[in-house]
C-alpha positions as CSV (number, residue, x, y, z in Angstrom):
1,X,-83.0,-53.5,99.6
2,X,-86.5,-53.8,98.2
3,X,-86.8,-54.8,94.6
4,X,-83.1,-55.4,94.1
5,X,-81.9,-57.7,91.2
6,X,-79.4,-60.0,92.9
7,X,-77.1,-62.7,91.4
8,X,-76.3,-65.6,93.8
9,X,-72.9,-67.2,93.3
10,X,-72.6,-70.1,95.7
11,X,-69.6,-72.2,96.4
12,X,-66.8,-73.3,98.7
13,X,-64.5,-70.4,97.6
14,X,-61.6,-72.6,98.6
15,X,-60.0,-70.2,97.8
16,X,-61.8,-67.2,96.3
17,X,-59.9,-65.9,93.3
18,X,-59.9,-63.3,90.5
19,X,-62.0,-65.7,88.3
20,X,-64.9,-65.4,90.8
21,X,-64.6,-61.6,90.6
22,X,-64.4,-61.6,86.8
23,X,-67.6,-63.6,86.3
24,X,-69.3,-61.5,88.9
25,X,-68.5,-58.3,87.1
26,X,-69.7,-59.9,83.8
27,X,-72.9,-60.8,85.5
28,X,-73.5,-57.4,87.0
29,X,-73.1,-55.8,83.5
30,X,-74.7,-58.4,81.2
31,X,-77.6,-59.3,83.5
32,X,-78.2,-55.7,84.7
33,X,-77.9,-56.8,88.3
34,X,-77.8,-54.5,91.3
35,X,-75.6,-56.8,93.4
36,X,-73.9,-60.2,93.3
37,X,-73.8,-62.2,96.5
38,X,-70.9,-64.6,97.1
39,X,-72.5,-67.2,99.3
40,X,-69.6,-69.0,101.0
41,X,-70.7,-72.6,101.8
42,X,-69.6,-74.0,105.2
43,X,-69.2,-77.4,103.5
44,X,-70.2,-78.3,100.0
45,X,-72.0,-81.7,100.3
46,X,-70.3,-82.9,97.1
47,X,-66.8,-82.0,98.1
48,X,-64.5,-83.7,100.6
49,X,-63.9,-82.2,104.0
50,X,-60.2,-82.9,103.7
51,X,-58.4,-79.9,102.2
52,X,-61.2,-77.5,103.0
53,X,-59.8,-74.3,104.6
54,X,-61.4,-72.9,107.7
55,X,-64.8,-71.3,107.0
56,X,-64.0,-68.0,108.6
57,X,-60.7,-67.8,106.7
58,X,-62.5,-68.5,103.4
59,X,-65.1,-65.7,104.1
60,X,-62.4,-63.2,104.9
61,X,-60.3,-64.2,101.9
62,X,-63.4,-63.8,99.7
63,X,-63.9,-60.3,101.0
64,X,-60.3,-59.4,100.3
65,X,-60.7,-60.6,96.7
66,X,-64.1,-59.1,96.0
67,X,-63.0,-55.5,96.2
68,X,-66.2,-54.1,94.8
69,X,-69.1,-52.2,96.4
70,X,-71.7,-54.3,94.5
71,X,-70.1,-57.7,95.3
72,X,-71.3,-58.8,98.7
73,X,-69.6,-61.7,100.5
74,X,-72.1,-63.4,102.8
75,X,-72.1,-66.3,105.3
76,X,-75.9,-66.6,104.9
77,X,-75.9,-70.4,104.4
78,X,-74.1,-70.8,107.7
79,X,-76.5,-68.5,109.5
80,X,-79.6,-70.2,107.9
81,X,-78.2,-73.6,108.6
82,X,-78.9,-74.8,105.0
83,X,-76.7,-77.3,103.2
84,X,-78.3,-77.6,99.8
85,X,-78.8,-75.0,97.2
86,X,-82.5,-75.7,96.7
87,X,-83.1,-75.1,100.4
88,X,-81.0,-72.0,100.5
89,X,-82.8,-70.4,97.6
90,X,-86.2,-71.2,99.1
91,X,-85.3,-69.6,102.4
92,X,-83.8,-66.5,100.7
93,X,-87.0,-66.0,98.6
94,X,-89.1,-66.3,101.8
95,X,-87.0,-63.7,103.6
96,X,-86.7,-61.3,100.7
97,X,-89.9,-61.7,98.6
98,X,-89.5,-58.4,96.7
99,X,-86.0,-59.3,95.5
100,X,-85.4,-60.8,92.0
101,X,-82.7,-63.5,92.5
102,X,-80.7,-65.1,89.7
103,X,-78.6,-68.2,90.2
104,X,-75.1,-67.8,88.7
105,X,-72.9,-70.8,87.9
106,X,-70.2,-71.9,85.5
107,X,-70.7,-74.2,82.6
108,X,-69.0,-77.0,84.5
109,X,-71.8,-76.8,87.1
110,X,-74.4,-77.1,84.3
111,X,-73.0,-80.5,83.7
112,X,-72.8,-81.4,87.4
113,X,-76.1,-80.0,88.6
114,X,-78.1,-83.2,88.2
115,X,-76.0,-84.5,91.1
116,X,-77.4,-81.8,93.3
117,X,-80.3,-82.5,95.6
118,X,-83.6,-81.4,94.1
119,X,-81.8,-79.8,91.1
120,X,-85.0,-79.5,89.1
121,X,-86.5,-77.4,92.0
122,X,-83.7,-74.9,91.5
123,X,-84.5,-74.4,87.8
124,X,-88.1,-74.0,88.7
125,X,-87.4,-71.6,91.6
126,X,-85.4,-68.8,89.9
127,X,-83.8,-67.8,86.6
128,X,-80.3,-69.2,86.0
129,X,-77.3,-67.7,84.2
130,X,-74.6,-70.0,83.0
131,X,-71.2,-68.2,82.6
132,X,-68.8,-69.7,80.2
133,X,-65.5,-70.9,81.8
134,X,-63.0,-73.8,81.4
135,X,-62.1,-75.5,78.1
136,X,-64.2,-74.8,75.0
137,X,-65.3,-78.4,75.0
138,X,-67.3,-77.7,78.2
139,X,-69.8,-75.6,76.1
140,X,-70.8,-78.5,73.9
141,X,-70.8,-81.1,76.7
142,X,-72.9,-78.8,79.0
143,X,-75.5,-78.2,76.3
144,X,-75.8,-81.9,75.6
145,X,-76.1,-82.8,79.3
146,X,-79.2,-83.8,81.3
147,X,-80.0,-80.4,82.8
148,X,-79.7,-78.4,79.5
149,X,-81.7,-81.0,77.6
150,X,-84.4,-81.2,80.3
151,X,-84.9,-77.4,80.4
152,X,-84.1,-76.8,76.7
153,X,-87.5,-75.2,76.0
154,X,-86.8,-72.5,78.6
155,X,-83.4,-71.3,77.3
156,X,-83.3,-67.6,76.8
157,X,-81.2,-65.9,74.0
158,X,-78.1,-64.1,75.3
159,X,-79.4,-61.0,73.6
160,X,-82.2,-60.9,76.3
161,X,-79.9,-61.6,79.2
162,X,-80.4,-58.1,80.7
163,X,-84.1,-59.0,81.3
164,X,-83.5,-62.4,82.9
165,X,-83.9,-61.3,86.5
166,X,-87.5,-60.1,85.7
167,X,-88.5,-63.4,84.0
168,X,-90.5,-66.1,85.8
169,X,-88.7,-69.4,86.3
170,X,-87.8,-71.7,84.6
171,X,-85.6,-69.5,82.4
172,X,-81.9,-69.7,81.8
173,X,-79.3,-68.1,79.6
174,X,-75.8,-69.3,78.6
175,X,-73.4,-66.4,78.3
176,X,-70.7,-67.7,76.0
177,X,-69.4,-64.6,74.3
178,X,-67.4,-63.4,77.3
179,X,-63.7,-63.0,78.1
180,X,-62.4,-66.0,80.0
181,X,-60.3,-65.8,83.2
182,X,-57.7,-68.6,83.7
183,X,-57.9,-68.8,87.5
184,X,-59.4,-71.8,89.3
185,X,-59.5,-72.8,92.9
186,X,-58.2,-76.3,92.0
187,X,-55.2,-74.9,90.2
188,X,-54.4,-72.5,93.1
189,X,-54.6,-75.3,95.6
190,X,-52.4,-77.6,93.4
191,X,-49.8,-74.8,93.0
192,X,-49.8,-74.2,96.8
193,X,-49.2,-78.0,97.4
194,X,-46.4,-78.0,94.9
195,X,-44.7,-75.1,96.5
196,X,-45.0,-76.8,99.9
197,X,-43.6,-80.1,98.7
198,X,-40.6,-78.5,97.0
199,X,-39.6,-76.9,100.3
200,X,-37.5,-73.8,100.9
201,X,-34.6,-73.0,98.6
202,X,-31.1,-74.5,99.4
203,X,-29.2,-71.4,100.4
204,X,-25.9,-73.3,100.2
205,X,-26.4,-73.6,96.5
206,X,-27.9,-70.2,95.8
207,X,-26.3,-68.3,92.9
208,X,-23.9,-65.5,93.7
209,X,-22.0,-63.0,91.7
210,X,-18.4,-62.2,92.2
């Protein structure tokens, strides 16, 4: 484990989906990582408890989706007892001082990260890779947001992404030229609720052939 280059992808994974797997594979290749860790959060402080699936179920579902020897699903936040990303990163770096960690997140989170506790500490603690996802407008909004503007001098060219893990923080890269994946946890939950509300098919009116 010594000296590994590890991407950290945190989140509720409610549920994990192929989009998570897609950006993880992109990160492994483009950032020259040895592993990507999916850190399943017991409860995201910025998300409501209502509608959050059982933690054990989310971890197992993430493992079913990951299906890759270099994507590691972990309950480390639950075991560490940490609730905030800055605290989790600090504890991981203390426990694994020889590892080179990179924080992975979507462009939507680059917009939202100023709402996170001690968000500047995260930028100053480890390199960050922003993976493009969502509407094209997100790219322009994210780069004009508070986080991108605050750390604008430390943005790294995408052509140097493979060296990001070895750079001292703050350093961040925006990987825009990547294939997008349409899956989203919100969309999956909404589709599931829609199926539940529509109920089972009416067998008395099912089509038959004669």
